[in-house]
N, C-alpha and C positions, 0 to 999 in steps of 0.2 A: 595587483589587482584580484578582486574576489572571485574566486572561483564558482562559476554557476553552472550546475548540471540538473538537467531534468530529464527524465526517461518516462515515455508516455508508451506503454507496450499492450496494443490493443488489438482485438480480432479483425478489426477491419481497416485501423491505420496504425502503422508504425512509425515512430518518429523520436529522434533522441537530440535534445539539445546539449551541448555541452563545452568544454574547454574553457578558455578565458576570453575576455571581451566578447568579440562578434563571431567568434569560431561556433560553427554548428553543422550538424549533418541532418537529413531528414530524408525517408524514404516513406513512400506512399504505396500501399498494394491496391491495385485496382480489381482485384477478383471480387469485392464486395462493395457495393453501393451503399455509402453511409446515409445518403440521402432519404432512403427506403426506411430508416429507423425513426427520422423526424416526425415527430406528433404520437410517436407508439408507447411512450412511456409514461402513460397516466396511472394514477395511484391503483386503481382499481385493475390494473392490467400488469402492474409490476409482479414477476415471479418471485417468490421468496427465496431467495438465493441463501439467507441465511440460515435457513432450516437444513439446506444442504451441507453447509459449512459446519454447522453442529454437529449433523452425522459424521461428515469427516474427520472431524477433529476428534469425537468420540472413539472412532474405529482406529484412528492411527496412534490414539493414545493407549489402546489395550493391545497394539500391534508391535511387539518387540521381537529383535533378532534374538534367535535363529529363524523365528515362525513369520516375521515379516520386519518392515520398516516404520520404526516409531517416530515420534514428534521430533526427536533430536536428529534423525536422517534426514527430514524434511527441512529442518532450520539450517543444517549444515549445508545441503543443496542451494537453500536460498540465499546463503551468505556469497556462495560462489556465483549464483546469478546475479546478486546486487554488484559484486566487484566486478562482474564483466558488463554489466547494464551500464554502469556509470565510470568505468575505467579509472576505477581507483582500487587501492588495498585496503583501505578503511575509511571510516567516518568520523575519526577523533576529533573532539571539539567542535563539530559541525552538529546543525540541527536538520531533521528529516521528517517528512509528513507522507503518510500513506493514504492517499485518497482511494476509498473503496476497501476498507481493510479486510472484510470477510473473515477469514480464518485467524488472521493476527499474526501469522506465520512469517510475513515480510517485515512487520514491525519488530518482531522479535529479533529477526536477523539483523535489523539496521542497530537495534540496542546493542547487539554483541559485536558489531563492527566499529563500536566506540561513539556512536553518536551521544551528543551531550543532552538532546530531548528529542522525543519521538511523540509525535501526534498521530494518531489513528482516527479515522472517521469514516462513517459509513451512513448512507441514507436511510436502509432498512434497520429497524431496531432489533431484529433478530440477528442481523450481522455484528450490529454493537454489542450485543450478549454474548456471541460466541468469541469475538476478539477479547473482551473481559473475562471469559472463562479461560482462555489461554494465557491471558495476563496473570489471573489469579493462580492457575496451575504453576506458572513460572516463579510467582514470588513465594509460594509455599514449597518450593523445591521439587516439585512433581515433574519437570522435564528433565529427565535422565541426561548427564552430560552437560548441562548448561545450569551452572549455580547462579542464583540472581546477584547481578551486580550491585555494588554499593549505590544507595539511593535510588534503586531501579522503580521502586513506586512513585517517586517524585518527577523520573526522567520519563516516564511513559506514560501517557495521557490518552484516554478513548472517549470520543465525544460521538454524538449522532448529529448528522446535518447533509446537506445536499451542495453539491458544487455549482447549483444554479442559484444558489440563496444569497444574494449579494450581502444582506446583513451579518449572516453565518460567516461567510468568508472574511468579512472585516474583523470579526472576532477572534481571527487566526493569527499566528505570528507568521511572517515570511519565514522560509526555509532554506538551506544551502542544498537539500536535496528533497527533491519531490518525485514520488513515485505513484503510477497509477496504472494497473494491468487488467484489460477485459472489461473497464467499467463504463468509460464514456460512450460507446455506442448503445448502452441501454437506457440512457436519458433521451428525451424526446428532442433535445436541441444539442446535438452532440459537438457541433463547433463553437457554440457559447461556452460549453463544458470545457473544452480545450482552451479557449481563451482565459477562462476563469483560473484553470489550474496554473496556467502561466503567470498569472499575478502572485501566485504564492512563492515564486522563486524570488530569493533575495538580488535586489539589482547588481 
């Protein structure tokens, strides 16, 4: 039976669907009222997280041991995080989608866990640019300790889109692993966003 795993790690709601068949676990935090976010995510009100991600990527790219922790350290930490989140040791032969890719570090970690295809998307153009910035650095051999794997350019795709856009979602493949962290609460319709993310998982 196809192994189905989806991890949604958000500031207001934490849940993980996993295992095989109907096995699942979910836990909800009650310290934040998710409904309070509904209707707040209008285009003119959205904070440009992409600019922050770009600054962050620039800073860690120029920060290497022993004076700091560079990109390779963050990617290594993210590899551990993904293994723990999905309860797997690797993604060999599987597909992965990063919903709200931001810095792109999660996507790069998934690629190095063996994902056959990685799709990164974000609603904000600036975040898409930052993810592409990391992708280009990686392909150019500028991420110390992480040599670009064979066919990396074809295996890692970065696109712009919204989890609330039905037409966009239909253009995406269903994936074995779907990841979103701290993204859904920033949409005007978080519960719809959750439902849409679930449709991206391979049945």
